[in-house]
N, C-alpha and C positions, 0 to 999 in steps of 0.2 A: 342482519349482522348483530351479534350480541353486544351488550354494553362493554363487556370485558374486552372483546376484540377491538371495539372502537377505541378504548383506552390505550390498548397496545399500539394501534395504528398512530394515535396522537403522540405517544412516547417515541416511536420510531421516527416520525416526521420531525419532532423537536430535536432529536439527536442528529439526524441528517442535516437539518438546517444549521445547527451549532457547528457541526463538523465542517460544513462547506464554508461558513463564515470564518472560522478559525483558519482554514486552509487559504482562503482568499486574503485574509489579513496578513498571514505569513508570506504569501506570494507578493503582496504589495510591499511589505517591509524589505524583503529580499531584493525586489526590483528597484526600490528607491535607494536603498543603502548599498546595494551591490555585493552583499555577502550574506551567508546564512549560517546555520549552526555548523560549526566545524566537526569533522569526524574525529572523535577522541581516539578511536582505534588507530587511525592513520597517523595522528599526531604522535602517539606513543610508539608504534611499531614501524612506521614507514610503509606498511603494506595497505592496500586498498581493501576495505571491507566489502561484502556483497552489496551494500547499499550506497556506497560512494557514488555520487552523481545523481542520486534520486531527486534532490531538490531541483537541480538544473533540468533534469528530464521532465519533471512535473511542470516546470515553467514552460518548457518547449511544448508539452502537450496542450497547455492552455492556449498557446499560440498556433495550435494544430501543426506544429513542426515535428512530425513523427521521426524523420531522419535525425534531427538534432537530439531528440529524446533518446534514440537508440545509440547515438554516439556518446551521449553522457553516461549511459549505463545500458549496455546491450540486453540486460536481463529485465528491463523495464516492462516489456510486453508480457512475459510470463507472470511477472509480479502483478500487473494490472488485471490480467485475466483471472489469476488465482484469488486475489483480494476481492475482485468483483463477484466471483463465484461464492466465496465464503460469506461475504456480506449479504448477498442475495439469498443464499440458502438459509443462513442463520435468521435473517429477517423474516422470511416466509414461515420458517419453523416457529419462530417466536410469536408471530401474529396468530398463526393457526392454533398452536398448542400451548403457548404461554411459557415455554422454556427454550434455552439455547444450548443445552448439553449436546456435545457432539456424539453422533452415532458411530459405529465401527467403520462404515464406509468413509465418513469424513476424516476419521483418524488416519486411515490408510492414505488418503489423498494428501493430508497434512504432512505425513512422514515422507511421502514421495516428493512433495514440493521442497521440504527441507533438505533432502538428499540432493536434488537438483541445485538448490541454492548453495550448498557446500561445494559441489563440483564447480559451479560458476566462480565461487570465491577462489578456489585453487587455480582454475584456468586463467582467470583475469590477472592473477599475480605472477604466474609462470610466464604467460605470453606477454604480459604488460599492457593489457587493454583497460 
C-alpha cells in the first residue's frame, strides 16, 4: 500500500470517528434533554419535510428498534441504504483514486433518489404520515 493511500485511509478513519462522536454526542443530548433540532420548514409551513422524524428514527436505530424508526419516518430505510451506498462508494473511490467526484452513474442514482424523496415528501403530507 502506497504512503498516499495510507494517508487517505487515515483521513477517512479520522472523519468517520469524528462523525460518529458528533452523532453520539447529539444522541446523548437529545436523549437527556428530550428534544432535538426543530424542523424550520415545519415551523414555518406546518407541513412535514421529507426528513421530519429522522432524529427520532436514528435514536430508534441505536436501540435496534426498526419498527419505531419506520414509524418516525417511513423513508428511513431508503435513506440509510442510499447514504450508506454513497458514503461507501465515495470512500472507496477516494482511497483508491484520491478524488471524490461523482461519475455519471452516481449522478443518475442521486437524481433517482431525489425524485423518490420528493414523492415521499408529497405522499407523507397528503396522506398525513
